[in-house]
C-alpha positions in Angstrom: 66.2 11.7 68.5 64.3 12.3 71.8 61.1 10.0 72.8 58.9 11.9 75.0 56.0 10.0 76.8 53.1 11.9 78.1 51.1 10.0 80.5 47.5 11.1 81.2 44.4 10.5 82.9 42.0 8.6 80.6 38.8 10.1 81.6 39.9 14.1 82.6 39.0 16.5 80.1 41.2 19.2 81.1 44.4 16.9 81.2 43.3 15.5 77.8 43.2 18.6 76.4 46.5 19.7 78.0 48.1 16.5 76.8 47.1 17.2 73.0 48.2 20.9 73.0 51.8 19.7 74.5 51.7 16.7 72.0 51.1 18.9 69.2 53.8 21.1 70.0 56.3 18.6 69.7 55.2 16.9 66.9 56.4 19.6 64.5 59.7 18.7 65.7 61.5 16.2 63.5 64.1 15.2 66.5 61.1 14.2 69.0 59.0 11.3 69.0 56.0 11.7 71.0 54.1 8.7 72.7 50.8 9.4 74.6 49.5 6.8 76.8 46.9 6.2 79.2 48.0 6.3 82.7 46.2 6.6 86.4 43.0 8.7 87.3 44.1 12.2 87.6 47.6 11.5 86.1 50.1 14.0 84.0 53.2 13.2 83.4 56.0 13.7 81.1 59.3 11.6 80.8 61.9 12.3 78.0 63.8 9.1 77.4 62.9 7.5 80.6 63.5 10.7 82.6 60.8 12.2 84.3 60.4 15.6 83.8 58.6 18.1 86.4 55.2 18.5 84.4 53.5 20.5 87.0 53.7 23.5 89.3 52.2 22.2 92.6 48.9 20.8 91.6 48.6 22.9 88.3 49.7 21.9 84.9 52.5 23.8 83.6 52.0 25.9 80.4 52.5 23.6 77.1 54.1 26.1 75.2 56.7 26.4 78.0 56.8 22.8 78.8 57.4 21.8 75.0 60.1 24.4 74.8 62.0 22.6 77.7 61.4 19.4 76.3 63.2 20.2 73.3 66.3 21.9 75.1 69.5 20.2 74.9 69.0 18.8 78.5 66.1 18.2 80.8 66.8 18.1 84.3 64.9 15.1 86.3 62.0 15.8 88.5 62.9 16.4 91.8 
């Protein structure tokens, strides 16, 4: 089972909504455990089993469904 940890800005509604979409996409998978925790102001980061995942394209948030599909994949490349 994979453990996905999503760190989100505790005050930003856009990041909060994006986090909810991603978490809901992943929670239907019995092989994925999702933890959502408050992070720093402006933060949106994702880890799979402790390894960072690239959750942004530049300053933009990656599409939640695309990111969820990648997170369900067999291997996730660490953020570079």
